[in-house]
C-alpha positions as CSV (number, residue, x, y, z in Angstrom):
1,M,-109.9,14.8,-6.8
2,P,-112.1,13.4,-9.0
3,M,-110.9,10.4,-11.6
4,P,-110.3,11.4,-14.9
5,P,-112.8,10.1,-17.6
6,K,-112.5,6.5,-18.8
7,P,-111.0,6.0,-22.1
8,A,-113.8,4.7,-24.5
9,A,-112.2,1.3,-24.8
10,V,-112.0,0.6,-21.2
11,L,-116.3,1.6,-21.3
12,E,-116.5,-0.8,-24.1
13,A,-114.4,-3.9,-22.0
14,E,-116.4,-3.0,-18.9
15,K,-120.0,-3.4,-20.8
16,K,-121.7,-1.7,-17.7
17,S,-121.9,2.5,-18.6
18,H,-124.5,5.0,-18.2
19,R,-124.0,6.3,-21.2
20,T,-125.5,6.0,-24.1
21,K,-123.9,4.0,-27.8
22,A,-124.6,7.6,-29.4
23,E,-122.6,9.0,-26.2
24,L,-119.8,5.9,-26.4
25,E,-119.4,6.5,-30.3
26,M,-118.8,10.4,-29.8
27,R,-116.4,9.6,-27.1
28,K,-114.4,7.4,-29.3
29,E,-114.6,10.0,-32.3
30,G,-113.3,12.8,-30.1
31,E,-110.3,10.4,-28.8
32,A,-109.4,9.6,-32.6
33,A,-109.3,13.3,-33.7
34,V,-106.8,14.3,-30.7
35,L,-103.9,12.0,-32.2
36,T,-102.4,13.0,-35.4
37,G,-101.6,9.4,-36.8
38,K,-98.2,10.7,-37.2
39,P,-95.4,8.6,-35.5
40,M,-93.3,10.0,-32.7
41,K,-89.9,11.6,-34.0
42,E,-86.5,11.9,-31.5
43,R,-85.2,15.3,-31.2
44,P,-81.5,15.7,-31.8
45,E,-81.0,17.1,-28.6
46,V,-82.2,13.7,-27.3
47,K,-80.3,11.8,-29.6
48,A,-77.2,13.5,-28.5
49,N,-77.7,12.7,-24.9
50,P,-76.7,9.2,-24.7
51,T,-78.5,8.4,-21.4
52,A,-81.7,10.5,-22.6
53,H,-81.6,8.5,-26.2
54,K,-81.4,5.7,-24.3
55,E,-84.5,6.2,-22.4
56,Y,-86.3,7.2,-25.6
57,L,-85.8,3.9,-27.1
58,R,-87.0,1.9,-23.7
59,L,-90.0,4.1,-24.3
60,N,-90.7,5.0,-28.2
61,G,-88.2,2.0,-30.0
62,K,-88.8,-0.4,-32.2
63,N,-90.2,-2.4,-28.8
64,G,-90.6,0.7,-26.8
65,L,-93.1,0.8,-24.0
66,L,-95.2,3.6,-25.7
67,K,-95.6,1.2,-29.0
68,A,-96.7,-1.3,-27.1
69,I,-100.0,0.6,-25.4
70,D,-100.4,2.6,-28.6
71,K,-99.3,5.9,-27.8
72,D,-97.1,6.3,-30.4
73,D,-98.3,9.4,-31.7
74,A,-96.8,12.6,-32.5
75,I,-99.1,14.5,-30.3
76,Y,-97.0,13.1,-27.1
77,E,-93.7,13.9,-29.1
78,P,-92.7,16.9,-27.0
79,V,-93.6,15.8,-23.6
80,I,-91.7,12.4,-23.8
81,N,-88.6,14.1,-25.5
82,R,-88.9,16.2,-22.7
83,Y,-89.2,13.2,-20.1
84,C,-85.9,11.9,-22.1
85,M,-84.1,14.5,-21.2
86,L,-84.8,15.3,-17.8
87,Q,-83.9,11.6,-17.2
88,G,-80.7,12.9,-18.6
89,E,-79.8,15.8,-16.8
90,C,-81.2,14.0,-13.9
91,T,-78.1,11.4,-14.5
92,D,-75.8,14.2,-15.5
93,F,-76.2,16.1,-12.0
94,E,-76.4,12.7,-10.3
95,E,-72.9,12.1,-11.9
96,Q,-71.7,15.3,-10.3
97,R,-72.5,14.5,-7.1
98,N,-71.4,11.6,-6.7
99,A,-67.8,13.2,-7.9
100,L,-68.7,15.7,-5.7
101,S,-69.1,13.5,-2.6
102,K,-65.9,11.7,-3.4
103,S,-64.0,14.8,-3.7
104,I,-65.1,15.5,0.3
105,N,-64.3,12.3,1.0
106,E,-60.6,12.3,-0.5
107,L,-60.5,16.1,1.1
108,E,-61.3,14.5,4.8
109,R,-59.0,11.3,4.2
110,D,-56.3,14.0,3.5
111,K,-57.1,16.6,6.0
112,E,-54.1,15.6,8.5
113,E,-52.0,15.4,5.7
114,L,-52.6,18.9,4.2
115,L,-52.7,20.6,7.6
116,T,-49.5,19.1,8.6
117,S,-48.2,20.0,5.3
118,G,-49.0,23.8,5.6
119,E,-50.8,23.9,2.5
120,I,-54.0,24.7,3.6
121,T,-54.9,26.2,7.0
122,L,-57.8,24.6,9.1
123,T,-59.8,27.7,8.4
124,A,-59.4,27.2,4.7
125,Y,-60.3,23.5,4.9
126,Y,-63.3,24.5,6.5
127,K,-64.3,27.1,4.0
128,L,-63.8,24.4,1.4
129,R,-65.3,21.6,3.1
130,S,-68.5,23.8,3.9
131,S,-68.3,24.9,0.3
132,M,-68.1,21.7,-1.0
133,Q,-71.1,20.9,1.4
134,T,-72.9,23.7,-0.1
135,N,-73.0,22.8,-3.7
136,M,-73.7,18.9,-2.8
137,I,-76.9,20.1,-1.3
138,S,-77.6,22.5,-4.3
139,L,-77.2,19.6,-6.5
140,D,-79.4,17.2,-4.6
141,R,-82.1,19.9,-5.0
142,Q,-82.0,20.5,-8.7
143,I,-82.1,16.6,-8.7
144,Q,-85.1,16.1,-6.7
145,A,-86.9,19.3,-8.9
146,K,-86.1,17.1,-11.8
147,R,-87.0,13.8,-10.8
148,K,-90.7,15.6,-9.4
149,M,-91.3,17.0,-12.9
150,M,-90.5,13.4,-14.7
151,F,-92.9,11.8,-12.0
152,D,-95.6,14.6,-13.1
153,I,-95.2,13.6,-16.6
154,E,-95.3,9.7,-15.3
155,R,-98.6,10.1,-13.7
156,E,-100.0,12.0,-16.6
157,N,-99.0,9.5,-19.4
158,A,-99.8,6.9,-17.9
159,M,-96.1,5.6,-16.8
160,T,-96.8,4.8,-13.5
161,I,-98.7,2.2,-11.9
162,A,-101.5,3.8,-10.3
163,A,-102.3,5.5,-13.8
164,A,-102.0,2.9,-15.9
165,L,-104.5,0.9,-13.4
166,R,-107.2,3.9,-13.6
167,S,-107.2,2.8,-17.8
168,I,-108.1,-1.0,-16.9
169,P,-111.3,-2.1,-16.7
170,K,-112.5,-2.6,-12.6
171,K,-114.3,-6.5,-13.7
172,I,-114.9,-8.0,-17.2
173,E,-118.4,-9.3,-17.2
174,P,-118.3,-13.2,-19.0
175,E,-120.1,-13.3,-21.8
176,D,-122.4,-15.6,-20.7
177,D,-123.9,-16.2,-17.8
178,P,-123.5,-19.4,-16.1
179,L,-127.1,-19.4,-14.7
180,R,-128.6,-18.9,-17.5
181,K,-126.7,-21.8,-19.0
182,V,-128.0,-24.4,-16.8
183,L,-131.6,-22.8,-17.3
184,N,-131.4,-23.0,-21.1
185,A,-130.2,-26.8,-20.6
186,L,-133.1,-27.7,-18.6
């Protein structure tokens, strides 16, 4: 898979590129053209979900991560709001899975008492337990699907370590060459 092109700021910081000054200037203008200059806004559904709202504030609050890297632009708004909603939905599914797990454990713990009291037959017990486990597996699949979507968004928006590292210059050349300094001093 080919590497995405480096931003103009990275190419300038590296101070070595096969591109001409005109090409670099054109790239800078192109990058600026895709930004709206308008700040990102939190959608009402994100604000209404406590987990999603907390994630939005972490990413784009007063001291948010996106503001720190100058990604606080309305062009990113739909993706970041979607990411925050996925975070909230994922948390909700995890809570449901934990509650279901507790219920399975309680059913297992109370198995003998339920069977001896006649409240439930052995067949009904196994059907109930099987149904609960099937629901738990379904919740796990939904959680995994949401986590995959979140990871894809993170990778696209430099929110993963690998994606962030791709936008950092590999080596910064020193301004003054030490050998040249020594030669000039002679």
